[in-house]
N, C-alpha and C positions, 0 to 999 in steps of 0.2 A: 343210774345211767353210766357213770364212769366205770363202775365195776363190770358192767356188761361189755363195754368197749375193750377193756383190758383182756377179758376172756376171749373175745373175738379175735384180737390180734394174736394171741398165743396160738389159737387154733389154725389160723390161716396166714401166718406170717410170710410164708414163701409164695403165697398165691395171690393174696388179695391186698389191693390198695384201693381205697374208695375216695371219690371226688364229689359225689352227689349224695350226701347222706350215706345210707347203707345200700343204695340202689345201683351201685356201679362197681364192677370188678375190672380193675386195670390189669391187663395181662402182659404188660411190658416186662421184660426180664429174660431169664435163661430158659431156652427151649432146647429140644433135641431135634436134629435134622438128619435127613437121609436123601441123597440125590437119587433120581430115578431116570437116568438117560434112556433106558430101554423100555420104559412104560410097563413095568411088571408089577408095580405096587398095588394097583387095584386088584389084579388077578390073584395076587398072593396074600391079600388081606393085611396090608401094612397099616391100615387105618386103626387097628386095635392094638398096635404094638408100640413100645418105646424104642428109641434108637440110641446109639452110643455117642455120636458127635454132638457137641454143644454149639449153640449159636445164640447170640443176643438179638432179640427183637424188641423194638424196631431195629432193623438192620438188613443186610444183604449177604448173600453167599460170597460176594467179593470182599466184604468187610471181614468175613470169617476165614478167608484164604482158601475157599473151596472152589473146585472146578478145574479146568484145564490150565496148567501153568504155561505162561508165555515163554517161548524159547527163541523168539526172533532176535536177530542180531542187527546192529545198526547198518542201514543201507539207504542210499538215495533211490528208493523204489517203493512200489506198493507191496504190502500194506503198511510198511513202516511210515511212509509219508501221508497215508490216508487220513489218519486221526491219531489221537492219543491211544496208547496200548494198554489194555487191561492186563494186570499182572496175573489174575486168575479169571477165567471166563467160563460161565455155565449158562447154557440155554437148554431148557428142558423142564421136566417135572421135578419138583422138590417137595418133600413131606416134612412138615413141622408138627411137633407134638409136645404136650405137657399135661400135667394133671391140674385140676382146679376143684375147688369146693364151693358149693352153692349155699349161701346163707339160709338158715331155716325160715327166716321171715319172707322168703321169696315165693312161698307156695301160692299158686294161682296167678302169678304175675306173668306178663309177656316178657320174654327174654330175647333180646336182640344183640347179636354179635356184630361188631363193626370192625372192619379192616380198612384202614385209611391208606390209600395209594398202593395199589397192587398192579403188577404188570404180568400177565394180562388176564388170566383166568384163575378163579379160586373155587375150590370145593371143600366141604366140611363134613367131618364124621364125629359123632359122640359115642364113645365106647364101641367103636367099630361099626356103628350104624350110620348110614349115609343120611345127611340132610338133603331132602329132595329139592335142591336148588343148585344152580351153577351161576356164578356171577362173572360177568365180563364187562369191565369198564376201564378205560385209561384216564378218566377224568374225575371220578367221584368215589367215595368209599363203597366197598362191597359190604352188604348187610345180609345176615342170615337170621331167620327166626328159629331159635332153638327151644322154644317153649315146650314142645311135645316130648323132647328127649332129656332135658335137664330136670332133675328132681331136687327140690329144696332140701337142704341139710345133708346132701350126699356128695361124695367125691366122684368125679368123672374124668375121663381122658378126652381131651379135645385134640383132634388132628386136622390139620389144614394142608391141602395139596394145592400148590401154586405152580402153574404152568406158564412160563414166560415166552413160549414159542409164538410166532406170528399166527394169528387166527384168521385174519382177513386181509385181503390185498388193499391196504390203506396207504401204501407208501412206495414211491419210486426209489428203488435200490435201498430200501430201509433208511431213507434220509429224513422222513417226517420226525419231528423232534419229540413226539409222544412215544416213539418206539425206534430207537436208533443206537448205534455204537459211535456215531460221529460226534455227538455232544454229550448228552447223558448216555448211560450205557444200558444195554438190555439186561438189567439186573433181575435177580430173583430174590424175593423177600417181601417184607412189609415195611414201609417207611414211616408211617405215622401211628395214629391211635389204634390200639388193639384192646378192645374192651367189650364186656357184656353189660348191657344196661337193662335193668328190670323196670317194667312199667305196670301201673294199675290198669284196671279195665277201661278207664277213660283217660286219654292223654292228649296233650297238645302235640300234634305230629310235625307241623311245619307252619310257617307264616310267610305269605307273599306281601311284602311291604312296598308301597309305591308312593312317591312324593306327588302332591298336587299343589303346585306353587300358586295357582290362581286362587284357590280356596284356602291357602295357608294351612293345609291339613295333610296328615298321613293316612292313606287308604290301606286298610289291613284286610287281607283274606286269611283267616285262621282255619287251618285244616285239622280236624279232630279224628283220632283213632278211637273207635267206640266198640268195645266187645261186651257191652251190657246186655243182659237178658231182658231188662225192662227199663222203662223210662225213669230218669231221676232228674232232680233239679241241681244245677251247678251255678257257681258264682265265678265269673271271669273278671279278673282285676288286671288293669294295664297301667304300668308305671313307665314314665319317660324321663330320662335324665339327659342333660347335655352339659357343656362346659360351665355354663353359668349357674347350674343347680338342677333341682328336680322340678318337674311340672306336676300339676294336679292329677292325681290318679283318677282313672275312670273304672267304675265297677258296673257290671251288668249281670243280671240273673237270667239264666238260659235254661230252657227245657231240653234235656238230652235224651233223645230216643235211640234205641238200638240201631247200630249201623254207622259207618263213617259219614261225616258231614263237614260243612264249612260254615263259618260265621264271617260275615262282612260288616265291618264298622269303620268309622272315620274318627281319627283323633285330631282335634283342632289345636293348632299351634298359635294362631292369631299373631299377637305382637311378639311372641317368642320365636318367630320364624327366623332362622339363621341359614343362609345359603351355603352349599358346599361347592367349592371349586379349588383350583390350585392355589389361590390366594387366601382362601378362608375355608379350610377343610373341616367345617363344623359337622359333628356327628351327634345323632340322637340315639341313645341306648334304650331299647325297648324291652321291658320285662313283662312277660305274661304269666299269670298264675290262675289255674283252674282248680277250684275246690268242689268236691262233692262230699257227701256225708262220711265217706270212708276212704277218700283218695285226694291226693294233691299232685298236680302236674305243673311243671314250670317249663318255660321256653324263653329264650332271649335272642335278640338280633339287633343289628344296628342299621341305621339308614342315614343317608345324606340327602338333604333337600336340594336336588339339582335337576335341571330339565335340559335335555339335549334337543337341538332342533337344527334345521337348515333354513337359510334364507337365500334362495337362488344358489349361487356357487360358494356361499360362505357357511361354515360351521358356526354354531352358536352354543354357548352354555349359559343358562339363566338369562337368555336374551342378549348376551354380549358376544362380540366376535371372538372366535376361538381359533388359534393356530397351534397345531400339534407339532411339537419339537420332540421327535421320538427316535428311539433306537429299538433294535430287536432283542428279545430275550429267548434264547433257543435251548434252554435247560443246560447251560454251560456252568458246571460246578466241578472243577477238575480234581478236587480232593476226594469227593464221595462218588462222583459219577451220577448223581441224582440231585433233584432240587431239595433245598432245606425245607423242613416241615415246621420250623419255629420262626417266630418273628425276627429274632436276632439275625438269622441267616439272610433273611430278605431285606432287613434294614440296611445292610451293607450295599446291596444293589440299588435301592431307591435313594438312599442318602447320597451315594456317589453320583447317580444320574442327575439328581437335583443340583449337586455342587457344580456339575458340568452344564447346567443351564437347561436341562430337559424337563418336560412335563408329561411325557407319554412313553409307554412301553408297549410294543407289539409282541405277543406271545405266538411265535411262528409255529403253526401246525401243532399246537398243544394248549392245554389249559392248566394253569398253575394250581397249587394247593391253596387251602384256606388262608394260610399264614401270609401268602403274597398279597391277597386281596386286603387283608386286615391292615398291613403296613401301608399299602397304597391308599386306603381310605384315610388313614391318619395324616399322610403327607400331602394328599391332594394330587394324586397321579391319575391320569386318564389311561385306562388299559384297553387294549384290543385283544380279545380272546378269539381263538380259532378252534374249530373241531379238529380232532386228531387225524387229519388227512392231508396228503399231498400226492395226488394220483392223476394219471393221464386218461383214465377210462371211467371217470365218475358216472354213475347212473347205469352202468352195464352189469353190475353185480347186485342182485337183490339183497343178498346178505349184508353187503357193505352199506347199502342205503338204509336198511332197517336199523343197523347198528348206529348210523349217524343220527337218525331220528331219536333213538333211545339216548344216545350221548347228549344230544341237544336238550332233551327233557331233563336229564340229570344235571346238566350245567345250570339250567334255569332254577331247578329245585335247590341245588346246593349253594350256588354263588350269586344268584340273581339279585339279592337285596343289596349287595355291595355297591355303594355309589361310584367306586373306582371302575367298576365293570360298565364301561361306557360304549364300547364299540365291539362289533361281533362280525367277523368274517368266517365264511364256511370252511376255509382252508387256504393253503398256499398254492398259487399257480395252478389251479385246477383246470382240467380240460376233460372233454367227454360230452355227455348229454346235458346241454345247458337247460333244457326243459326240466329235467329232473333236479338240477341244481337250483333253478329258480323256484321250483315247487317247495324245496326245502327252505329257502329263504322266506317264502310266503308263510310257511307253517310257523316258523319261530317268530316272525315279525308280528303275526296276528296273535300269537299266544303270549308274548312278552313285549310290551311297548316301552320298556324302560331303557332301551339301548338303540343305537343306530346300526344299520346293517349294510353289508356289502356281500355280493355273491362269492367273490374270491379275491384274494390279495394278488392281483394281476393274473393274467393267463397268456400263454403263447399261442392259444388256439386262434386260427384264422377267423376273422369276422367278430371276434370278441376281444375284450380288454381295451379296445380303442374308444369305447364309449360305455355308458352305463347300461346295466341290465334292468329289467322292468321293476324290480323291487329294491334296487340299490338306493340307499340314502346318500352314499358317497362312493367315489370311484378311486381305487388304488391302481396306479398304472405307472409304467416307465416310458410309454409312448402312446400317442393317439394316431388317428388316421392322418393328422397334419404334421406329426413330427415328434421328436424326443421331448421328454420333460425331465431328463436327468443328464448329467454331464458326460456319461459314458459315450453318448453319441455326438458330443459337441466339442469337448476340450481338445481332442487330437485333430479334429478336422477343420476347426475355425480358429483363426488367429485370436489371441487373447483380447477380449473386449469386456467391459464391465458396465455397459449400458444396455444389455439385452436381458430379456426374460423369456418365459415360455408362453406368453399370451397367444401367439399365433397358433401354437399347438393345441390350445384349448378351444379353438373355434368350434362351435356346435355342441360343446359339453355344457349341460344345464344344471349339474349338481357339483358339490365341492369335490375337489381332487386332492388326493394325498399321494405324493410321489413315492414310488415303490423302491425300497432297498437302495437308496442312493449312496454313492461312495464306492465301496468294495475295492478301495485302492490298497494293494498289498504292501505291507511293511515287512522288512527283513526280520527273521526270527531274533528275538532278544534272548541270547543264549544264557544270560545271567539268570533267566527265569527257571532254568533246569532245577536248581536246588530247592525250588518252592514245591515241587511235586513229591509230597510225602504221604500220599493217600493210596487209593486203589488203582490209580492210573500212572503209567510210566511215560515220560515224554520222549519216546524213542524217535519221534520225528525231529525234535530239537537235537537230541544226542547224535543222530545221523548227520545232521548238518554240521555240528561241531567237529565230529571226527573227519568229515570230508575236508573242511577248511584246514584242520590241523595237518592232514596229509599233503595239502597243496600249499602250505606255508602262508595261509591267509587268515588264520584264527585271530591274529592281533587286530585285524580290521573289522571284526564282527560287530563291535559296539558302534563303530562309525557307520557301518552299513545300516544298522538299525536306526540310528539317529538321522542320517541323511535321507533315507527312504521315508522315514516318518515325517520329516519336515515337508517333503513333497506331498505326501498324503494329506497332511493337515492343511496345506495351502489349497489343495483341490477340494477338500471337504468344505472349507470356508466359502469358496466361490459357489460351490454346489448349493449350499444352504442359503446363501444370500440371493441367488437367482430365484429360488423358490419363494423367499420372503418378498421379493420385488414383483411377484406375479399375482395380479388379481385373479381369483378363481382357484388358486392353490390354497388349501387350508391346512397344509402340514406336510411334513416329510418323515419318512421312517429310514433312519440310517442303517446301513449294513457295513459297519457296525461301529459303535463307540468302543466296544471291547472286542478282543480277538475271538474268532471262531476257530476252534482247534480241529474241526473235521473237514470233510469234503476237500481233501487234499491239503490240509493245513492252511486254512484261509486266515492269515494273520492280518486282518484289515483294520485293527483297532488302534486307537491312541492310548487305550488302556489294555492291559493283558487279560487273560481269561479269568483272572482272580479279581477283576474290577480294580486293579491297582494301576497307577499311572506309569507309563514308560518314560515320563519326563521329556517327551518330545516338545510339548508345550504345557503350560499350566492350565488348571481349570479356569482361572481368572481370564487368561487369554482366550480360551475357548468360549467363555460366556460373552465376549465382545460381539460374537455373531450367533450366539445361542442363548437368548434371554427373552423375557416378555417384551422388552423394548430394545430394538437394535437400530442404531444409526447406520444408514446406508449411503453409498456414494455411487453415482452413475457417471462414468467417464469412458472415453472412447477406446483407449488402448493403454498398454503398459509402458511403451517405449516412445520417447519424444526426442527431437533435436532442439538445440537451444535457440533456434529461430522461430519456435512455435510458442503458443500460449496454452497452458494447461487449463482446461475448462471442465467443470463438473457441476452436476446438480445434486442436491442433498435430499434424500428420502428418509423417512423414519417408519419402521415397522413397529406399531404400537398395539400390542395385545396385552398391555398391562391393566392395572386396576382402574385407571382413570384417564380422562382427557388431560393432556398436558397444556395448560393454559399459559399463554405468554412465555413459553419455554425458551430460555436462553440457549443458543447453540454457538459454540466456538469451534473454529477450525484452525489448523496449523499445518504449514508445510515445513518439514524439518530436514536438515542435512546432518546426519550423525548426532541427532539430539539438539542441534542448534536451529533456532527458528529462522527460516528464510522469509516466510510471509505468514500472515494470520488475519483472521477476521471474526466478526461476531454479529449475530442478528437474533431476533426473537420471532417466534411463530407459535401459534396454537396448533397443537398436534392432536387430531382426533383419533378414534379407534380404527384399527386395521392398518393396511398399508397406506401411508400418506406420501404421495409422490411430489417431488419438486417443491419442497418446503423452503428451499434456499438455493443459492447459486454462488459459485466462486470462480474467479479467473485469475491466473498468475502468469504473467509473461516470464519466459525462461531465459531471456537474453543475458542475464547476469550469471548464469551457470556456465563458467568458462571451460570446465573439464568434465569428463565423464563422472556421473554421480548416481548413486541410489538415494532417492528422496522418499520420505514418508509423509503421507497425508493423514492427519489425525482429526477425528471428530469427537466432540464431547458435548453431552447434554448437561448443562451447568446445574450444579446442585444435586446431581444424581451420580450413581456409579456407572451409568451407561456411556460407553465410548467405543470407538472402533478405529482401525487404521488400515492403510493399504500402502504398498510400495509402488513407485514408478521409477523409471530409469531415464536419465537425460544425457544425451551425447552431443558433442560439438557437431554442428552441421558441416564444418570444414575440417576434415581430418587429413593429416599428412600420412599418406600410405607410401612410406619410403622404404623400398626394398634394400637400398644400400648394398651391403656385401652379400645379401641373401639371393640365391637363385631360386626362382619359382618354377615348378613343373607339375604336370598332372600324370607323368609317366614314370613308373618305377625304374625302368631301364635307364632313362635319362638321369634320374636321380642318382643311381648307383655310379654312373659314369662321372657325374659331377663330384660325388663324394670321394672317388678315387683321386680327383684333382685337389682334394683338400678343401672343397667349398662348403659353405653353409647352405643347406638346401631345405626349402619348404616344399614338401611333397603333398599335393592336394588332389588326390585321384578323384575321378568322377564317381561321386557317391551312389549314383544310380546303377552303376555297373559292378562295383567291387563286391566280393563275397563278404558276408557278415550277417548281422541281425538288423532288421528293419529299424530305422531310427524313429522313435516315438517320444512324445512329450510325456504322456501319461504312463504310469507304471503298470506292472502286471495287474490285470483285472482278476479279483477274487483269489485265484490260486493257479500257479503254473502246472500243478498236478491235475487239478479238476478240469481246467481249461487249457490243455497243452497247445491248442491251435492259436497261439498269439505270440507276438514278439515279446520276449521275456525279460526285459530289464526293469530296474526298480529305481531309476533316477541316477543322476550323476553324483560323483564324489570328487572334490578337488581341494586343494589347499589355497585359500584366498590370498595367502601371503606369498605364494610363489611369484617371482618377478614377472612371469608371463602375464599376470593379471594387474600389473601396475597401473595400466590405463584402461582396465576393464573390471570395474568393481563387481564382485560376486561374493555370495556366501559359499559355503562348502557343499551346498545342495542345489538341486534344480529350483529355479524360480521363473517367474513369467518371462523374463528377458531372454531366457534360453530357448523359447518356443521355436523361433524360426530356425535356429541352428540345429535343434534336435530333429525337427521335421525333415529338414534337408540334409540328412546324414544317413550313413550306414555305420553301425557299430562294429569296430574291428575286434576279432577274437585273437588275443595275443598270448594264449597259453604257452605256445611253443617258442616264444621269443625269450631268449636268455639275455638279461641285462636291460639297459634302457630304463625308461620311466614313463608311466602313464600320467600325463599332466592333467588330463580330464579323463577320469575313470568312470565307466558305467557299471553300476552295481548289477551283477547278474542275479537271476532268480535263484532261490536256495535249492532248487531241484537240479541245478547244473554247476553253479559256483565257478564259472569260467572267469579268466582274466579278460576284461573288456576295456576298450578305450576308444575315444574319438579324437584325442590329441595326445600324441606319443612322441617322446624325444629320445635321442640316443646318438652316441658317437659311432661312426662307421669308418674304420681306418683312420685316415687323417682328416676326414670330413665330419661335419656335424649335421644331424638330420632332425627335422620336425615333420611329423606326419599328421595331417588334419583330415579326418574323414567326414567332416561336414563341409558344406559348400561355402568357400571363401572367394569365389570368382564371379558368379552370375549376378548381374543387376545390383551391384553394390551401391549405386546411387540411391536406390530405393530400399536398401536393407541396412539401416544404420547399425544394427547389432553386429552383423557380419563384418561390416566395414571397420567398426571400432575394435573388434577382436583381432582382425587382421593387422591393424595398426599396432595394437599392443604386442602381438606376437612378433612382429618385425622389429619393434623397438627392443624387445628382449633379445632376439636373435642377433641383433647388431651390437649388443652390449657385451662387456666382458663377463657378465653373469651367465651367459649361455655356455655352460660347461657340462653337458649331459653325460650320463653314465654310458659306458661302452656297451654296444649291442654285440654279444659274443658270437651270434650265429646269424649275421645279416642275410644270408641266403634264404632263410625261412620267410623273409618278407614277401617273397614271390608267392608263397602259399597264403599268407595273411591277406594279400591284396590282389589275389587272382580275380580276373574278370568273370562275370557271368552275365546272363540275360538281364536286361534292365528290370530293376525292382519295381513291383507294383505295390501300392499302399493297400493295406488290409482295411476292410470295413468293420465297424464295431460289432455288427451282428454275426460276423463270420466265426467268432469263437464258439457260438452255440452249435 
């Protein structure tokens, strides 16, 4: 035996590696490649020839440096800001060839070539003779039967033609993530396994494994490939292993007649039943062996014993309430431009997501490879898979519909056994013929009952998306007929309140709701990330921003822009997620996104970068305070109080953990810069799901004598679960002493007073001055993708500046700034030379203008402060504006008010020129 193997290695050293006895040829390694952009290869007989250029497969033409070389230079324009830039790009046909030798022992065997993860179409030739098959799939391996062309003991030339051009209209502007240059790239090559497997006349082809919790058994449908000419007897042996050890094997004698067939049997687990979930991802490894008199065939799979169900508006797993804490995975892998095919690459994704408190990933308009499912199985992640489609005319192209049915069958066949494969949407934001769409849902739902289904991950189509479709198990939406279920439509139009949820919007919805793509709050590019791009993609978008900032003398502020805008985004994500947790009838959220989305106009909406690394805006532990199986919640009316009020709040707990929390101790603290102002303790039994009003607290605020930012902290004693919120308390009686300061709303009057050497507070009518609409929320998604929006990304200030001595603030936007931001117009101060922006607004990265809403400067012998938010109207009912005005005046009346000279004061007439009264934009206008 050993002598035979040594001889075999010598003969086939450069061609053959075996992984399954001597029945598998691993074809990974060096190939030859030739690009065929003009499609002349078939006509000129390239299939029988070798080529000069080498390439390693698995791999892509991008990896090999083949294709059109990028010559773009940095610019704040498209396509530079559209997405990351391929250093080499090739879209077209490419031919790959190599020689191989077939072992002598393969005579009479079925020989199947597998190409794992090909984009989009593959064709195969042996020695120049075409295999009469053409494979098209974006989700599963391409397979070719080479049995009639390969001869045992002979050398052959294998040639593969891969065409990565778009074959069907499956995508709006090529944005669906199965086929796009926005996240992954439209690569050409083969990513995963490349092998020829030899099979005997009878083999185990596939197995459909289904858990049956009620009977404590695994139901198996074993599909056989049978090329026998006559009936034979076979023995089927089933072995099951799990973490605790091996279970008793089952053997069965079966009569095998010619022709493919299926065997149905049940494997009883009994008292060895262990459930699969995020808390206990128990897996059963199933090994099948079929023996006949002259053949042995083996097959293996894994299964998790889990059952998904719905109970009214609640999702359940194994009969227990389930809340999906999810984010999207859009095939964002910026070093390679394509998803990893090994478990190590996916472990980074899932381990990081778990560290940040998540239990769910949605694969937006694509299906990941086998390795992703395997890691999710092991870690207990609930995955939502989608067909490779994001289209506005679904159902109107017969070819597309046929392709979707075929892809659905391939997904079931290839990945259906994985317990992590829990949810299935037909695609992203689909519109078109909903009868055709619902027929597709009905088809897959009847064929595979192991998952829960929804027709589409939201839709903008009128009359749909606001309620469930007929075969939906759950509904993914951002609004209903009754209103929004995400903060995009709330946070800028309603004053901050923390005792609201989305219950009113869910009236009439009878199935669980998962909120669609919540967040999308843009964070300024982290330019320190540029050095991380060492692969096939160049961050020309980041480089363009860096060069623009350098030219404008703003590069030193880039890191502060990232951190300040990120803090605002994190604050909004927190409230967004907590509102969902507080809403009965909502069973989960899908963030967009925990990590950055580098395409669609450079949508940097993550607290992590595109590499799944933290931007250090906040820690994973801080994020887990509001993203965990158990989350303490607080219901209170507003963010800002005066010291003649009492702070009142009720305590909720979102408990989607493993157990009921019996007699759980809950402590609360009201703190001033870490010092306890008030505290309390009580006990409560906390059941599963959202548990409202489990406790109450009241704190009179009369002892707060000056303006303060206070923190309320909740802790579930004896656990790691805690949470906190900020509130602001201001004196009810505030001295608004103008002293030496002259107040005016007119620039002309201000300039006259400055000539007289006065201190002037210029507070023009914010509704009339030229500038950018004042908003509390930052840029939605991307200023490039959605240019019809006010484009700032939060404020930036120095909390130690003396103007804030009586107005406590951080260096970023927080809830106390809401009234001031909404009642403002942001000044564009690019042309102002000198002076200083006391409150700077961070412009979006597509413009990088100098912006301000509080600006100071010396003009002649006078000293000027310009405030472009409203410091005049209804101050008795606007404690924040009143307090800031008081703090500004105290500063201006002090010796500390020594602003820098404005060298060109005449330009202020341009900065503050009047226009027609400003109208506030509506959230949906950006679309």
